[in-house]
Every structure is written in structure tokens, then in C-alpha cells.
VOFI-555311 format. One record per residue: residue number from 1; x, y, z of N, C-alpha, C in turn. Coordinates in steps of 0.1 Angstrom, whole numbers. Example, Ala and Ser with C-alpha at 12.3 -4.5 7.8 and 13.67 -1.06 7.14 Angstrom:
BEGIN
 seq  n_px  n_py  n_pz ca_px ca_py ca_pz  c_px  c_py  c_pz
   1   132   -57    78   123   -45    78   132   -33    78
   2   128   -22    71   137   -11    71   129     0    79
***
This chain:
BEGIN
 seq  n_px  n_py  n_pz ca_px ca_py ca_pz  c_px  c_py  c_pz
   1   244   -41    -1   248   -31   -10   239   -19    -9
   2   244    -7   -10   236     5    -9   228     7   -22
   3   216    12   -20   207    16   -31   212    29   -37
   4   213    30   -50   218    42   -57   206    50   -62
   5   206    63   -59   195    71   -63   200    82   -72
   6   194    84   -84   197    95   -93   187   107   -91
   7   193   119   -88   184   131   -86   186   140   -98
   8   176   143  -106   176   151  -118   170   165  -115
   9   178   175  -113   172   189  -110   183   199  -113
  10   179   210  -119   189   221  -122   191   231  -111
  11   184   229   -99   185   238   -88   199   236   -82
  12   206   247   -79   220   246   -74   221   240   -60
  13   211   241   -52   212   236   -38   205   222   -36
  14   201   216   -47   194   203   -46   203   192   -40
  15   216   192   -44   225   182   -39   226   183   -24
  16   228   195   -19   230   197    -4   217   193     3
  17   205   196    -3   192   193     3   191   178     5
  18   194   170    -6   192   155    -5   203   149     5
  19   215   155     4   225   150    13   221   152    28
  20   215   164    30   210   167    44   198   158    48
  21   188   156    39   177   148    42   181   134    46
  22   190   128    38   193   114    40   207   111    45
  23   212   121    53   225   120    58   228   107    67
  24   217   103    74   218    91    83   220    79    74
  25   211    77    64   213    65    55   225    65    47
  26   230    77    43   242    78    35   254    74    44
  27   254    79    56   265    76    66   266    61    69
  28   254    54    70   254    40    72   256    31    60
  29   258    38    48   260    30    36   248    24    30
  30   236    29    34   224    23    29   220    30    16
  31   224    42    14   220    50     2   232    57    -4
  32   233    58   -17   242    67   -24   234    75   -34
  33   239    87   -36   232    96   -46   241   101   -57
  34   236   101   -69   243   108   -80   233   118   -86
  35   238   129   -92   230   140   -96   232   143  -111
  36   222   149  -117   222   153  -131   214   166  -132
  37   220   176  -140   213   189  -141   202   190  -151
  38   200   179  -159   188   179  -168   186   165  -173
  39   175   163  -181   171   150  -185   181   143  -194
  40   187   151  -203   197   146  -212   209   139  -205
  41   214   146  -195   225   140  -187   220   128  -180
  42   208   129  -174   203   118  -166   201   105  -175
  43   197   107  -187   195    96  -196   208    89  -199
  44   219    96  -201   232    90  -203   236    82  -191
  45   234    88  -179   238    81  -167   230    68  -165
  46   218    68  -168   210    55  -167   215    45  -177
  47   219    49  -189   224    39  -199   237    33  -195
  48   245    40  -187   259    36  -184   260    30  -170
  49   250    33  -161   251    29  -147   240    20  -144
  50   242     7  -144   231    -3  -141   227    -4  -126
  51   235     3  -117   233     1  -103   223    11   -98
  52   218    21  -107   208    31  -102   195    24  -101
  53   188    25   -89   176    19   -86   164    28   -88
  54   165    41   -83   154    50   -83   158    64   -88
  55   149    71   -95   152    84  -101   142    94   -95
  56   147   105   -89   139   116   -86   141   127   -96
  57   131   132  -103   133   142  -113   123   154  -112
  58   128   166  -115   120   178  -116   114   178  -130
  59   105   187  -132    99   188  -146   105   200  -153
  60   106   211  -148   111   223  -155   126   224  -154
  61   133   220  -165   148   220  -166   152   224  -180
  62   164   229  -182   169   233  -195   173   220  -202
  63   175   222  -216   180   211  -225   170   200  -227
  64   166   193  -216   156   183  -216   148   183  -203
  65   135   186  -204   127   187  -192   123   173  -187
  66   117   173  -175   114   160  -168   104   151  -176
  67    94   157  -182    84   149  -189    90   143  -201
  68    98   151  -209   105   145  -221   114   134  -216
  69   121   136  -205   131   126  -200   123   113  -197
  70   111   114  -191   103   102  -189   100    95  -202
  71    96   102  -212    93    96  -225   105    89  -231
  72   117    96  -231   129    90  -236   133    77  -228
  73   131    78  -215   135    67  -206   126    55  -210
  74   113    57  -213   104    46  -216   108    41  -230
  75   111    49  -240   115    45  -253   128    36  -252
  76   137    39  -243   149    31  -242   147    19  -232
  77   135    17  -228   132     5  -220   140     5  -207
  78   142    16  -201   150    17  -188   140    16  -177
  79   142     6  -168   132     2  -159   132     8  -145
  80   142    17  -142   143    23  -129   130    30  -125
  81   126    29  -113   114    36  -108   117    51  -107
  82   108    59  -113   110    73  -114    99    80  -106
  83   103    89   -97    93    98   -90    95   112   -94
  84    84   118   -98    85   133  -103    83   141   -90
  85    92   151   -89    91   161   -78    90   175   -84
  86    79   181   -83    77   194   -90    67   203   -83
  87    69   216   -85    59   225   -80    47   226   -89
  88    48   221  -102    37   221  -111    29   208  -110
  89    22   208   -98    14   195   -95     0   196  -100
  90    -3   202  -112   -16   202  -117   -19   188  -123
  91   -32   185  -125   -37   172  -130   -30   169  -143
  92   -29   179  -152   -23   176  -166    -9   170  -164
  93    -1   177  -156    13   172  -154    13   158  -148
  94     5   156  -138     4   143  -131     0   132  -141
  95   -10   135  -149   -15   124  -158    -4   122  -169
  96     2   133  -174    13   131  -184    25   123  -178
  97    29   126  -166    40   119  -159    36   104  -158
  98    24   101  -153    20    87  -151    19    79  -164
  99    14    86  -174    13    79  -187    26    76  -193
 100    36    84  -189    50    82  -194    58    73  -185
 101    52    67  -175    59    57  -167    63    61  -154
 102    59    73  -149    63    77  -135    57    68  -125
 103    64    65  -115    59    56  -104    51    64   -94
 104    54    77   -92    47    85   -82    50    99   -85
 105    43   109   -79    44   123   -81    43   130   -68
 106    53   138   -64    54   146   -52    54   160   -56
 107    45   168   -49    44   182   -52    53   190   -42
 108    61   199   -48    69   208   -40    60   218   -33
 109    64   224   -21    77   220   -14    76   206    -8
 110    87   199    -8    87   185    -3    90   185    11
 111    85   174    18    88   171    32    96   159    33
 112   104   158    43   113   146    45   104   133    46
 113    92   135    54    84   123    56    79   117    42
 114    73   126    34    68   122    20    79   116    12
 115    91   123    12   102   118     4   107   104     9
 116   108   103    23   113    90    29   103    79    25
 117    90    81    27    81    70    25    80    66    10
 118    81    77     1    81    74   -13    93    67   -18
 119   105    70   -12   117    63   -16   117    49   -11
 120   112    46     1   111    32     6   102    24    -4
 121    90    30    -7    81    23   -16    87    21   -30
 122    94    31   -35   101    29   -48   111    18   -48
 123   120    18   -37   130     8   -36   124    -6   -35
 124   113    -7   -27   107   -21   -26   101   -25   -40
 125    95   -16   -47    90   -20   -60   101   -24   -70
 126   112   -16   -69   123   -19   -78   129   -33   -75
 127   130   -36   -62   135   -49   -58   126   -61   -63
 128   113   -59   -62   104   -69   -67   106   -70   -83
 129   108   -59   -89   110   -59  -104   123   -67  -107
 130   133   -64  -100   146   -71  -102   145   -86  -100
 131   138   -89   -90   136  -104   -87   128  -110   -98
 132   118  -103  -103   110  -109  -114   118  -111  -126
 133   126  -101  -130   134  -102  -142   144  -114  -140
 134   150  -114  -128   160  -125  -126   153  -139  -126
 135   141  -140  -121   134  -152  -121   131  -156  -135
 136   127  -146  -144   124  -149  -158   136  -154  -165
 137   147  -148  -163   160  -152  -169   163  -167  -165
 138   162  -169  -152   165  -183  -147   156  -193  -153
 139   143  -189  -154   133  -198  -160   136  -202  -174
 140   140  -192  -182   144  -194  -196   156  -203  -197
 141   166  -200  -188   178  -208  -188   175  -223  -184
 142   167  -224  -174   163  -238  -170   156  -245  -181
 143   147  -238  -188   139  -245  -199   149  -249  -210
 144   158  -240  -213   168  -243  -224   176  -256  -220
 145   181  -256  -207   189  -267  -202   181  -280  -202
 146   168  -278  -198   160  -290  -198   157  -296  -212
 147   156  -287  -222   154  -291  -235   166  -299  -240
 148   178  -293  -237   190  -300  -241   192  -314  -235
 149   188  -314  -221   189  -326  -214   180  -337  -220
 150   167  -332  -223   158  -341  -229   162  -347  -242
 151   168  -338  -250   173  -343  -264   184  -353  -262
 152   194  -350  -253   205  -359  -250   200  -372  -245
 153   190  -371  -236   184  -383  -230   177  -392  -241
 154   170  -385  -250   163  -392  -260   173  -399  -270
 155   183  -392  -273   194  -398  -282   200  -410  -275
 156   203  -409  -262   209  -420  -255   200  -432  -254
 157   187  -429  -252   177  -440  -251   176  -447  -265
 158   176  -439  -276   175  -445  -289   187  -454  -292
 159   199  -450  -288   211  -458  -290   210  -470  -282
 160   205  -469  -269   204  -481  -261   194  -491  -266
 161   183  -486  -272   173  -495  -278   178  -502  -290
 162   186  -495  -298   192  -501  -309   201  -512  -306
 163   209  -510  -295   219  -520  -290   212  -532  -284
 164   199  -529  -279   192  -540  -272   181  -547  -280
 165   180  -544  -293   170  -549  -301   170  -565  -302
 166   182  -570  -302   183  -585  -303   183  -592  -289
 167   181  -584  -279   181  -590  -266   168  -588  -259
 168   158  -596  -262   144  -594  -258   142  -594  -243
 169   149  -603  -237   148  -604  -222   153  -591  -215
 170   164  -586  -221   170  -574  -214   160  -562  -217
 171   154  -561  -229   145  -550  -232   133  -551  -222
 172   128  -563  -220   116  -565  -211   120  -561  -197
 173   132  -564  -193   136  -561  -179   137  -545  -178
 174   142  -539  -188   144  -524  -188   130  -517  -188
 175   121  -523  -195   107  -517  -195   101  -518  -182
 176   103  -530  -176    97  -532  -162   103  -522  -152
 177   116  -520  -154   124  -511  -145   119  -497  -146
 178   117  -492  -159   112  -479  -161    98  -477  -156
 179    90  -487  -158    76  -486  -153    76  -485  -138
 180    85  -493  -131    86  -492  -117    90  -478  -112
 181   100  -472  -119   104  -459  -116    93  -448  -117
 182    86  -450  -128    74  -440  -131    64  -441  -119
 183    61  -454  -115    51  -456  -105    56  -449   -92
 184    69  -451   -89    75  -446   -76    75  -431   -77
 185    79  -425   -88    79  -411   -89    65  -405   -89
 186    56  -412   -95    42  -407   -94    37  -407   -80
 187    40  -417   -72    36  -418   -58    42  -406   -51
 188    55  -403   -54    62  -392   -47    56  -379   -50
 189    52  -377   -63    46  -364   -67    32  -363   -60
 190    24  -373   -60    11  -373   -54    12  -370   -39
 191    22  -376   -33    25  -374   -18    28  -359   -16
 192    37  -354   -24    41  -340   -22    30  -330   -25
 193    21  -334   -35     9  -326   -37     0  -326   -26
 194    -3  -338   -20   -12  -339    -9    -6  -332     3
 195     7  -333     5    13  -326    17    12  -311    15
 196    14  -306     3    13  -291     0    -2  -287     3
 197   -11  -295    -2   -25  -291     0   -29  -291    15
 198   -23  -300    23   -26  -300    37   -20  -287    44
 199    -7  -284    40    -1  -272    45    -9  -259    42
 200   -13  -258    29   -21  -247    25   -34  -246    32
 201   -40  -257    34   -53  -257    42   -51  -253    56
 202   -40  -257    62   -37  -253    76   -35  -238    77
 203   -27  -233    67   -25  -218    67   -38  -211    65
 204   -46  -215    55   -58  -208    53   -68  -209    65
 205   -68  -221    71   -77  -223    83   -73  -213    94
 206   -59  -211    95   -54  -202   106   -58  -188   102
 207   -57  -184    89   -61  -171    85   -76  -168    87
 208   -84  -178    83   -98  -177    85  -102  -176   100
 209   -95  -183   108   -97  -182   122   -93  -168   128
 210   -82  -163   122   -78  -150   126   -88  -139   121
 211   -94  -142   110  -105  -133   105  -117  -133   114
 212  -120  -145   119  -131  -146   129  -128  -138   141
 213  -116  -139   146  -112  -131   158  -113  -116   155
 214  -108  -112   143  -108   -98   140  -122   -93   139
 215  -131  -101   132  -145   -97   131  -151   -96   145
 216  -147  -104   154  -153  -104   168  -148   -91   175
 217  -136   -87   172  -130   -75   178  -137   -62   173
 218  -139   -62   160  -145   -50   153  -160   -48   159
 219  -164   -36   163  -177   -34   168  -187   -36   156
 220  -199   -43   159  -209   -45   149  -214   -31   143
 221  -217   -31   130  -221   -19   123  -235   -15   129
 222  -243   -24   133  -256   -20   138  -256   -13   151
 223  -245   -14   158  -243    -7   171  -241     8   167
 224  -233    11   157  -231    25   152  -244    30   148
 225  -252    23   141  -265    28   136  -275    30   148
 226  -273    23   158  -282    25   170  -278    39   176
 227  -265    42   175  -261    55   181  -263    66   170
 228  -260    64   158  -262    73   147  -270    66   136
 229  -283    67   136  -291    59   126  -288    62   112
 230  -284    75   109  -281    79    95  -265    77    93
 231  -261    65    91  -247    62    90  -244    50    82
 232  -232    48    77  -228    36    70  -213    33    72
 233  -209    20    71  -195    17    71  -193     8    59
 234  -184    13    50  -180     5    38  -166     0    41
 235  -165   -14    43  -153   -20    48  -150   -32    38
 236  -139   -31    31  -135   -41    21  -121   -45    23
 237  -117   -55    30  -103   -59    32   -97   -64    18
 238   -85   -62    16   -78   -67     4   -76   -82     5
 239   -72   -87    17   -71  -101    19   -82  -106    29
 240   -80  -118    33   -90  -123    43   -91  -115    55
 241   -79  -110    60   -79  -102    72   -73   -88    68
 242   -76   -78    76   -74   -64    72   -65   -56    81
 243   -58   -46    75   -50   -37    83   -58   -24    86
 244   -69   -22    79   -78   -11    82   -88   -16    93
 245   -91    -7   102  -101   -11   112  -109     2   117
 246  -121     0   122  -129    11   127  -132     8   142
 247  -136    18   149  -139    17   164  -147    28   168
 248  -157    26   177  -165    37   182  -169    35   196
 249  -172    46   203  -175    45   218  -185    57   221
 250  -194    54   229  -204    64   233  -203    67   248
 251  -202    80   252  -201    83   266  -205    98   268
 252  -213   101   278  -216   115   282  -221   123   270
 253  -230   118   262  -236   125   251  -226   127   239
 254  -215   121   240  -205   122   229  -203   108   223
 255  -202   108   210  -199    95   202  -186    97   196
 256  -176    88   200  -163    89   194  -162    78   183
 257  -157    82   171  -156    73   160  -142    74   154
 258  -137    62   151  -123    61   146  -122    53   133
 259  -114    59   124  -111    51   111   -96    51   110
 260   -90    38   110   -76    37   111   -71    28    99
 261   -59    31    95   -52    24    84   -38    20    89
 262   -36     7    92   -23     3    98   -14     0    87
 263    -1     1    90    10    -2    80     8   -16    75
 264     8   -18    61     6   -31    55    -8   -35    55
 265   -10   -47    50   -24   -54    50   -22   -69    53
 266   -32   -76    52   -31   -91    55   -27   -93    70
 267   -18  -103    72   -15  -107    86    -8   -95    94
 268     2   -89    87     9   -78    94     0   -67    98
 269    -9   -62    89   -18   -51    92   -28   -55   102
 270   -33   -68   102   -43   -72   111   -37   -72   126
 271   -24   -76   127   -18   -76   140   -18   -62   146
 272   -14   -52   137   -14   -38   142   -28   -33   145
 273   -38   -38   137   -52   -34   140   -57   -39   154
 274   -53   -51   157   -56   -57   170   -50   -48   182
 275   -37   -45   179   -30   -36   189   -37   -23   191
 276   -41   -17   179   -47    -4   179   -61    -4   187
 277   -69   -15   184   -82   -16   191   -80   -17   206
 278   -70   -26   210   -68   -28   224   -64   -15   231
 279   -55    -7   225   -50     5   231   -61    16   231
 280   -69    16   221   -81    26   221   -90    22   233
 281   -93    10   235  -101     6   246   -95    10   260
 282   -82     9   261   -75    13   273   -76    28   275
 283   -73    35   264   -72    50   265   -86    56   268
 284   -96    52   260  -110    58   261  -118    52   272
 285  -119    38   272  -128    32   282  -122    32   296
 286  -109    29   297  -104    27   311   -98    41   316
 287   -92    49   308   -86    61   312   -96    73   310
 288  -107    71   303  -117    81   301  -112    94   294
 289  -102    91   284   -98   102   276  -107   103   264
 290  -113   115   262  -123   116   251  -120   127   241
 291  -110   135   243  -106   146   234   -97   139   223
 292  -101   140   210   -94   133   199   -79   135   199
 293   -74   148   201   -60   150   201   -53   143   212
 294   -59   143   224   -53   136   235   -53   121   233
 295   -63   116   227   -64   102   224   -52    98   215
 296   -50   106   204   -38   104   195   -25   105   202
 297   -24   114   211   -11   116   218    -8   104   226
 298   -17    99   234   -15    87   242   -14    74   233
 299   -21    74   222   -20    62   213    -6    62   207
 300    -1    73   203    13    73   197    23    68   207
 301    23    73   219    32    69   230    31    54   232
 302    18    49   233    16    35   236    21    26   225
 303    19    30   212    24    21   201    39    21   201
 304    45    32   203    60    32   204    65    23   215
 305    59    24   227    63    16   238    60     1   236
 306    48    -2   230    44   -16   228    54   -23   218
 307    58   -15   208    67   -21   198    82   -20   201
 308    85   -13   213    99   -11   216   107    -4   205
 309   100     6   198   107    11   186   118    21   190
 310   128    21   181   139    30   182   141    36   168
 311   151    45   166   153    51   154   156    42   142
 312   161    30   145   165    21   135   154    10   133
 313   143    11   140   133     1   139   124     3   126
 314   115    -7   124   106    -6   112    97     5   113
 315    89     7   102    80    18   100    66    14   104
 316    64     3   113    51    -1   117    44    10   124
 317    31    12   121    24    22   128    10    23   121
 318     3    34   122   -10    36   116   -13    50   114
 319   -21    53   103   -27    66   100   -41    65   105
 320   -46    76   111   -59    74   119   -66    88   119
 321   -79    87   118   -87    99   120   -97    96   131
 322   -99   106   141  -108   104   152  -117   117   153
 323  -130   114   154  -139   125   157  -148   122   169
 324  -151   132   176  -160   131   187  -172   140   185
 325  -184   134   183  -196   141   179  -205   143   192
 326  -209   156   194  -218   160   205  -231   165   198
 327  -241   155   196  -253   159   190  -261   169   197
 328  -260   169   211  -268   178   219  -264   192   217
 329  -251   195   216  -246   208   214  -242   211   200
 330  -245   201   191  -241   203   177  -227   207   174
 331  -218   199   180  -204   202   179  -196   190   176
 332  -185   191   169  -177   180   165  -162   183   167
 333  -155   175   174  -140   176   176  -133   166   167
 334  -122   170   161  -115   161   152  -100   163   154
 335   -93   152   153   -78   152   152   -74   140   143
 336   -63   141   136   -59   131   127   -44   129   126
 337   -40   117   123   -26   114   120   -25   110   106
 338   -22   119    97   -21   117    83   -34   114    76
 339   -46   114    83   -59   112    77   -68   124    80
 340   -76   128    70   -84   140    71   -98   137    75
 341  -106   147    77  -121   147    79  -127   155    69
 342  -137   150    62  -145   158    52  -159   160    57
 343  -164   172    55  -178   175    58  -184   181    45
 344  -195   176    41  -202   182    29  -215   189    35
 345  -215   202    32  -226   210    37  -231   219    26
 346  -244   218    23  -251   226    13  -243   226     0
 347  -239   215    -5  -232   214   -18  -217   218   -18
 348  -211   220    -6  -197   224    -5  -190   214     4
 349  -178   210    -1  -170   200     7  -160   208    15
 350  -160   206    28  -151   212    38  -141   202    42
 351  -128   206    42  -117   196    45  -110   201    58
 352  -108   191    67  -100   194    79   -88   184    79
 353   -76   189    78   -64   180    76   -59   175    90
 354   -54   163    90   -47   158   102   -33   162   102
 355   -26   159   113   -11   162   114    -4   153   104
 356     8   157   100    15   150    89    24   138    93
 357    21   133   105    29   121   110    20   110   114
 358    24    98   112    17    86   115    18    83   130
 359     9    75   135    10    70   149    21    60   149
 360    31    62   159    43    53   159    54    59   152
 361    53    71   146    64    77   139    75    82   148
 362    88    79   145    99    85   153   102    99   150
 363    96   104   138    99   118   134    89   128   141
 364    79   123   148    69   132   154    74   136   168
 365    76   150   169    82   154   182    74   166   188
 366    62   168   183    54   179   189    48   174   203
 367    44   184   211    38   180   224    24   174   222
 368    17   179   212     3   174   210    -1   175   196
 369   -11   167   192   -18   168   179   -27   180   179
 370   -30   185   167   -40   196   166   -54   191   168
 371   -62   198   176   -76   194   179   -85   205   173
 372   -93   200   163  -102   209   156  -116   209   163
 373  -122   220   167  -135   221   172  -144   227   161
 374  -155   219   157  -162   223   145  -177   223   149
 375  -184   235   146  -198   235   147  -205   228   136
 376  -214   219   139  -221   211   128  -235   216   127
 377  -241   214   115  -255   218   112  -263   206   108
 378  -276   207   110  -284   196   105  -282   193    90
 379  -282   180    86  -280   175    72  -265   176    68
 380  -256   180    77  -242   179    73  -238   164    71
 381  -230   161    61  -225   147    59  -210   147    63
 382  -207   138    72  -193   137    78  -187   124    73
 383  -174   124    68  -168   112    63  -154   111    68
 384  -151    98    73  -137    94    77  -134    82    68
 385  -121    81    65  -117    70    55  -102    67    55
 386   -99    55    50   -85    52    48   -81    56    34
 387   -69    54    29   -65    58    16   -67    47     5
 388   -73    36     9   -75    25     0   -84    27   -11
 389   -95    35    -9  -105    38   -19   -98    46   -31
 390   -91    57   -27   -85    66   -37   -73    60   -44
 391   -66    51   -37   -54    45   -43   -57    33   -52
 392   -69    29   -54   -72    18   -63   -69    21   -77
 393   -62    12   -84   -60    13   -99   -72     7  -106
 394   -75    13  -118   -86     8  -126   -90    19  -136
 395  -103    19  -139  -108    28  -149  -104    24  -163
 396  -106    33  -173  -103    30  -187   -88    29  -189
 397   -80    36  -182   -65    36  -184   -57    29  -174
 398   -64    22  -164   -56    15  -154   -49    24  -144
 399   -54    36  -142   -47    46  -133   -54    46  -119
 400   -47    53  -110   -53    55   -96   -66    62   -97
 401   -75    59   -88   -88    66   -88   -86    80   -83
 402   -77    83   -74   -73    96   -69   -84   103   -60
 403   -80   112   -52   -88   118   -42   -99   127   -49
 404   -96   134   -60  -106   142   -66  -118   134   -71
 405  -116   123   -77  -127   114   -82  -135   109   -70
 406  -128   106   -59  -135   102   -47  -145   113   -42
 407  -139   126   -42  -148   137   -38  -160   139   -47
 408  -157   138   -60  -168   140   -70  -179   130   -68
 409  -175   117   -65  -185   107   -63  -194   110   -50
 410  -187   114   -39  -194   117   -27  -204   129   -30
 411  -200   139   -37  -209   150   -40  -220   146   -49
 412  -218   136   -58  -228   131   -67  -239   124   -60
 413  -236   117   -49  -246   108   -42  -251   115   -30
 414  -250   128   -28  -254   135   -16  -269   135   -14
 415  -277   133   -25  -291   133   -24  -297   119   -19
 416  -288   110   -17  -292    96   -13  -290    95     3
 417  -298    86     9  -296    84    23  -283    76    25
 418  -279    76    38  -266    70    41  -265    55    37
 419  -275    48    39  -275    34    36  -272    32    21
 420  -279    40    12  -278    40    -2  -264    45    -6
 421  -259    55     1  -245    60    -2  -235    49    -1
 422  -236    41    10  -226    30    12  -227    20     1
 423  -239    17    -4  -240     7   -15  -235    13   -28
 424  -238    26   -30  -233    32   -43  -218    33   -43
 425  -212    36   -32  -197    37   -31  -191    23   -35
 426  -197    13   -29  -192    -1   -32  -194    -4   -47
 427  -205    -1   -53  -207    -3   -68  -197     5   -76
 428  -195    18   -72  -185    26   -79  -171    21   -78
 429  -167    16   -66  -154    11   -64  -152    -2   -73
 430  -161   -11   -73  -160   -24   -80  -160   -21   -95
 431  -168   -11  -100  -167    -8  -114  -154    -2  -118
 432  -148     7  -110  -135    13  -113  -124     2  -113
 433  -125    -6  -103  -114   -17  -101  -115   -26  -113
 434  -127   -30  -118  -128   -39  -129  -120   -52  -127
 435  -112   -56  -136  -104   -68  -135   -91   -67  -128
 436   -88   -55  -123   -76   -52  -116   -76   -58  -102
 437   -65   -61   -97   -64   -66   -83   -66   -55   -73
 438   -73   -57   -62   -74   -47   -52   -61   -45   -46
 439   -56   -32   -45   -43   -29   -40   -42   -27   -25
 440   -53   -24   -18   -52   -21    -4   -65   -23     3
 441   -65   -24    16   -78   -24    23   -85   -11    21
 442   -99   -12    22  -107     0    19  -117     2    31
 443  -117    14    36  -126    17    47  -132    32    45
 444  -145    33    45  -151    46    44  -163    46    54
 445  -163    56    63  -174    58    73  -181    71    70
 446  -195    70    68  -203    82    65  -213    84    76
 447  -216    96    80  -225   100    90  -233   112    86
 448  -246   111    87  -255   123    84  -260   129    97
 449  -257   142    99  -261   148   111  -276   150   112
***
């Protein structure tokens, strides 16, 4: 069945825009769209149409604006995932939207890639929510039926006991029979428990073995420090094995460093990380490609070919940042696929953005990635990272850490050496996370020139 999306926006061309963006999914029957010109109309549609899964809403609208609509939706206990799309992407609007139940916030002008990925994530979360609600209903129903069955069984047993009170031998026989049944069922439960424990141990043993293989594939951190003594790697997988990985290589006075974030985490992400590491070894070590943009170009083609991807295939791929440091000539080259490079110099944070497409993306059709050549100075601090640090939920209000807080923490610890910076980032992350579950793999690489 198609997922139904409600778009709330008073712009006259918004309907044509969404129909154009998602024409392929609409044609295949995967998505349907309904539209509302303000929050009041949208609220009535949500109350009467239970098939709506996701809501995209603007903020600035007549009659009822998007933020008011979020509050009313929350008051009415309407559970559809809501994504705010607005040109007013200041922190106050973002915090207000999140506090009123928004699932995500996209700043206009919007791109199809951002919209596509956010919609996929919203639909997945809504499916999980539906399954949870359905499971809760089934559990309550099963408990109710079980209580009725127990009452009926107790009443029947009482009647049977009353009928058998004068028949001592029959009562004794029945007790022995019941005892035998309990023993047999206990044996069965114990057997099933032992079998489950064995299966769980086999699975965990396999995952721990895979972790050992992944650790063997990842280059040792002390090797990076032998090349760049003032450096650290903060690496914290969400599960036993990770979808984030790092890689580095030294050749001809250049040190190439990679920070990558594969689609997913756990087993799926780890498989992609192994593929990424293998392809980087081929491209850099065997083919001697050292320009970051050229590495990304060949990596993108290799991932697509390795996975035999087509337009209808999965979104498996990776976001990645690559820099090549030439300490002799004090120059750094950088290229990124949806991941940036940050340099902190004399109290100022300089940002270099990667291209807006992931490695393995079918929407990337440029001939090459952008290659940034940057002159570096002594005491520059260079950072590459995945999105796991900034995406962690926690703090006083259980919200995302966000990129700005990440930047502020890096600026705050600039007077520390790189080894201390890595430890302080770990302490900051754990304090922010608190009792919350870690949501993604975390990787931060820091280098002092």
C-alpha cells in the first residue's frame, strides 16, 4: 500500500513541486500526496484520514501557522511524523518545532536529496511506531483473553474437584497426572531456554569475531601518531561492530586521511566499511591515486559496480571526507561526499563543505568531485568526522547535540593538546548522552599542524 504524505503550505506552486520531485514513486504507487493550505485545514485532514503517515509543513501560513499546528497536533495526540520545511531555520524556530513534536527540520531552499532521505527516515520511524502500537494492542488483548481463560479454567477445576471429593483414588490420579504435566512442561521450557541461549551465544560469538576482523582491518591509531604525532582518533561504535571507519596512507611526503560513515550501523554498516576499506586500498595503494577528488570519483564508481546498483536498488553507500596533507609544502587538499572539513585557526573555525551526494548515490551525475587546495599554517587544528557526534540525543531536554554545540566544544578545548582533546570530547559526549541510548556510530579525527 502506498504511503500517504500530507503537505501543508500556502505557496501556489508547492503541489507541482512535490509531484515533480516524487513523480517516479507516485507513478509506481509507492507514494500519494494530499495538500492543505494552512494548519487548520491540515488538522482536520489528520483527524479524518488515518492513512496519512508523514506531514511536511511550512511555518509561515495564514489562519494557522506551522508551529501552532504542531502544538494542536500534539494536543490531539496525532502521531504522524511531522517534518518542518521553512526558510526560517533559526535556532529558536528549530527548538520550538522540536519541542512541539517535530521529527526533523529542513531549511529552504530544499533539495530532492535532503527531502528524499528525510522522507525515507520519517516513513521508517512511522512504520516502527505503528508496529509498536499494534503490538501493544495485541498484548492487551492477549492478556485479557488469558485472564478470561484462567478464570474459566479455575472455575472448571473447582467444579471438577467438587465432583471428585468422594473419589479419593481418582483425585490422587489426577494430581499425579497434573504433576507429570508440570514436570514435562518445565523440561520443555528449560530446553527452549537453553536452546535460545545457545543460539544467542552463537550469534554474539560471530559478531565478536566480526569485530575482531574489523579491528584488524582498521589501521592502528599509533601508526597515525607516528606520521602525525599531534593527532587523535575518537571512535565509538554504537554496536559491537561499526559502520563508521577511518583509513590513512603515507606516500611521497603526503599523508592521506579518511573519515567515513557507511549507511546503517551494526552488521550492515560493518560490511560496507569492509568494502570501503578494500576499495581505498586498491585505489590509493595499487592505482597510486592520491588526489582526494579523484579518489572519491573512483570510489563512487567502484561502490556502484560492486553492489550492482540500479535506480531501484537500496540506498547503501557512504558519506566520506578525505584530506591529503603535505607537511613539507604546508598544503592540504580536501574533497568530501556529504562530509565537511573544519580547520580552527587563531580562534576562528573555517569550514570546507563536501559535495551534496553520498558515495554510491544514483543521483550523482557530475564528472568529478570538488577538490579544495588549502594552505595550512603552524598550529592549525584540522578535524574530520561522521555525523554521529552531533546527532546524539541527550542533555537536559533530551534533544540532539547539534553541529553548533559540537563546534563550541572544539573551540573551548583548543588550548589542550590533541591527546587531551580526544579524551575531553569523549567525556563531553558521554555526559551529553547520559542515560539515553547511543543513536549512531561516532568518529572524530583531530590533527594539529
